[in-house]
N, C-alpha and C positions, 0 to 999 in steps of 0.2 A: 504494500500500500504506500503510494507516494503522496505525502502530505504537501500542501502548498507552503507550510511553515515548518522549518526544521525543528522548532521547539515543540512541535506536536508529534515528532517521530516516535515517541514512547507510547503513543496511543496504539493499542493492539487490536487485532481481529482474532479472538481466540478460536473461532470456528472456521477460520481460513476461508471465508466467503468472498473476500476481496483479493484478487490476484496481486502479487507483489509489485507488478509494474503498472497497476491501475492508479491514475491520479485521483486523489480524494480531497475534497474541500470540506472543512468543518465550519459551520456557522454557529457561533456562540451566542448565548443570550445577551452578553454584554455588547454585542455589535449593534449599534443603533440602526443599521440598514437591514439587519437580518429579518425582522418581522415582515417588512414590505417585500423583501425578496421572496420569502415563503408565500406570501399572499399572491404574488405574481406567478410563482410556480404552481400554486393551486389552481389559478385561473387557466393556465396553459394546460394543466393536467385534464381539466374538464373539457377544454376545446379540442383536444386530440380525439381522433376517431376512436370510439370505444373508451373515452376518458373515464377513469376510475373515480366516481363521485365519493366513494368512501375514503379513498386515499386523499383526495382534495380536501375533504372535511377534516381529516386527521391532521393535515398540514396546517389548515387554518386554526385549529385548536392549539397546535404547537406555537404558531405565530402569536396567538393571544396570550399564551403562557409567557412567551418572551416579553411581550409588552408589560404584563403585570410585574414580571421580575425586574425589568428595566426601571419601572416606576419606583422601585425600592432600592436602587443601587446608586453607587457613586458614578462619577463621570467615566465613561468607557475609554479604553486605550487601544491603540493600534498594535500591530505585531512588533515583537521585540526584534525580529530580523525579517528581512525580505528574502524571498526565494532568489537564488542566484540568477536564474533565467529572467526573472522580472526586472532585476537591476540591469541586466545586459540589454533588455529590450526597451528600456525607458530612455 
């Protein structure tokens, strides 16, 4: 599993469902953009042919949980380090 942030490399996939070379992005509750990104993902899930409405609803619930969590937290922060390829492409 290839994380976008090297400080997340310790996050594991104990059931080995994610291939070692598959890029993975983790959206944390502290990210102020995460809830809206999840809402957009839910909308796109529904728009797809055969879109999974149960999955879309589950995503929306998670977005709402993030909003509630954010309302009780301190100011969010960005990544401690940037991925090497992101720095090279900027």
